[in-house]
C-alpha positions in Angstrom: -0.1 -0.2 -0.1 0.8 3.7 -0.5 1.6 5.9 2.6 -1.1 7.2 3.8 -1.1 11.1 2.8 -3.0 13.2 6.4 -3.0 16.2 4.7 -4.9 15.0 1.7 -7.4 13.4 4.3 -7.9 16.5 6.2 -7.3 19.4 3.5 -9.9 17.3 0.7 -12.0 14.3 3.0 -15.3 15.2 3.5 -16.1 12.7 6.7 -19.5 11.5 8.2 -20.5 8.6 11.0 -20.9 5.3 9.7 -21.4 3.3 13.1 -21.3 2.8 16.5 -21.7 -0.2 17.5 -20.6 -1.1 21.2 -19.5 2.6 22.1 -17.4 2.1 19.3 -17.8 5.6 16.1 -17.1 4.3 13.0 -15.6 6.9 10.4 -15.6 7.1 6.9 -13.7 10.0 4.6 -14.4 10.0 1.5 -11.7 12.0 -0.6 -11.4 12.0 -4.4 -9.5 8.6 -4.7 -10.2 7.1 -1.0 -12.5 6.0 1.1 -11.1 5.8 4.7 -12.8 4.3 7.4 -11.2 4.8 11.3 -12.6 4.2 15.2 -13.0 6.2 17.5 -13.6 4.1 21.2 -15.7 6.2 23.3 -14.6 4.0 25.9 -11.1 5.1 26.1 -12.9 7.8 28.2 -8.7 9.3 29.3 -8.5 9.6 25.3 -12.3 11.5 24.4 -13.2 12.4 28.0 -15.8 14.7 27.5 -15.7 15.4 23.4 -19.1 15.3 21.7 -19.0 14.0 18.7 -20.7 15.3 15.5 -22.4 13.0 12.4 -21.1 15.4 9.9 -18.1 16.5 11.2 -14.8 19.3 9.6 -12.1 16.4 9.2 -10.0 18.0 11.4 -11.5 18.1 13.9 -10.5 13.6 13.8 -7.6 14.6 12.8 -5.6 12.9 16.2 -7.7 9.8 15.7 -7.4 10.0 12.0 -2.8 10.1 12.7 -3.8 7.6 15.4 -5.4 5.1 13.0 -3.1 5.7 10.6 -0.1 4.7 13.2 -1.6 1.3 14.7 -2.4 0.1 11.3 -5.9 0.2 11.6 -7.4 2.4 9.3 -9.4 0.5 6.4 -8.5 2.7 2.9 -10.5 2.2 -0.2 -9.7 2.8 -3.4 -12.9 4.6 -5.1 -13.4 2.7 -8.9 -12.9 5.6 -11.9 
C-alpha cells in the first residue's frame, strides 16, 4: 500500500459517522480517490474525555483519531472506482 497522506485526507475529505457499535464510533472520510474508515473508541474515557462527536464533523476535528489509526495500522483504505 502507498503511504497515507494525512494532509490530503484533512484538506480534501468529507467525513460522516458510518456506524456506532458497542461504544465505538466508525467514521468514514471520502476524498476524490479513496475512502478511509477509522474508529473513535468512546469507551476510552482517558482519550475522549467529555468530547462531543458530530455526525458530519469537519475532518480536521478528527485528525487525532485519523493519525492514531494510521500509526497503529487500523485505518481501512478503500480505492474508489474510476
